[in-house]
C-alpha positions, 0 to 999 in steps of 0.5 A: 101206524097203520100205513107201516102194517099195511106195508108190512103185510104186503111185503110179507105176501109178496115175499111168500109169493116169490118163495112159492115160485122158487120152490114150484121151479126147484120141484120141476127141476128133475123133469127137465133133467130126466133122460129121454125115454125111446121105446123100441118094439120089434117082432120077436127077440127070438133070433139073431136078427132081432138081437142085432137090432137091439144092439144097434139101438142100445149103442145109440142110446149109449151115444145120445145119452137116452134110455132105450128100452128094446121089446118084442113078443116070443114069436113074429107071428104074436101080432096081438102081443106085439100091439100090446107092446106099443100100447104099453110104451104109449100109456108110459109116455115115452119120449118116442117110438120106434116100431118094427110092426109085424102087420102094418094094418093092425098097428095103425090104430095104436099109432094113432093113438101115439100121435094123438099123444104126441109121441113121434113114430119112426117105423124100422124094418117094415114100413106102413101105409100111415102117413103120419110116420116120421120116417122109415129105417130099414131095407129096400126088401124087394131089391134084396129079394131080387139080389137073391134071385139074380144070385141063383141065376149065376149058380143054376141052369135056366129052366131050374125051379126054386122053393121059396119059404116065406114069413108070416102071411100078411107081412109086408116084409116078407111080401117084398123079398118074395115079390123081389125074388120072383122078379130076379128068377124070372129074369135069370130064366129060372121058375118058382117051384112052389111058395109055403109060409114057415113063419120064420121059424128054424123048426118049421121050415125043416118040416116044410122042405121035408114035406116038399121032399116027400111029394117028389116036387121037383126043385133045385134050389130054396131062398128063404125070406130069413136066415132062420129058415134057410138054416132050417131048410138046409138041415132037412136037405142034408137029412135028406141026402140032397145038395141044393143052393140055399139062400137066406136074408138077414145076414146073421151069425149063424147063417155067416157061421152055416156058409163058413162050413159050406152048408148054406150058399148065401145070405142077403145082408142087411145091416140089422145093427143100423136099422137099430142104431139108426132107427133110435137116432131118427127117434131122438132127433123126432123128440127134439123137434129137429128135421128127420129124413123120410126114407133112411135106407141101410142097403143090401148085399150077397154074402157068401164064401167069398166074402164070408170071412170078412163080414164075420169079423165085422159082425163080431165087433158089432156085438163085441164078441 
């Protein structure tokens, strides 16, 4: 009788353990079925360029069935605000991060935190000297600037001077665009009149060009390292009764409309949509442990009066307008 009782107790205990094991697997199941989360932190969300990046990122999220959250501070100069957003995504333990750092050196400590948390980091738009990034997805900015310099060479006589408006000091993306343009201008026999920061803002570009005009500085063209500054420069020149060659960088909808209207001469177009899309695509692969190319170049081209209509139609399709 004692043996039968002992056997019953043992069987009861075994059944309890099996049941507990089944219950445990049921509570863990939702974790495996949760959507992968990709945090995308850009430099700002106050321009067409970053809105197109956002569109591409979200389209990739839809394609791959992952949750994509796109964040950015109110201005590209708000480096501290951007770093706080990246830190928040690390704290939330996203599956992967896509970041366009405003100041790469300042962002590296938080990238290290992501690495410690085993969160893969894809750098988009702007590269950084950080060996543990999974990949860089973006434009060859040096070459894009060079293309702009060459364009001025086709439009202006040799010896002409060009003003360069740039984004925030310390931003490597704008450094590369400026350096590329200088290289292209020199090769074309042109000169740099002056280089002034306008922090990627249209209103600030208006003020900077107005000040340069008042100083009687001689120049025949303006290159701006983003389209918002180019549009500001074009407005200031128009208000001042000056007709000059103005070239922007980004290929934004506003810039294309201005080119169509004959106000802006050209924009060096990158593909912000592809930067967002391919950035998230690479992040998904990295989170799954799949191989990712170390550099994914999205290319550049000049948009001017000759091809603006075609490019505008392509952009409308991308944005669903």
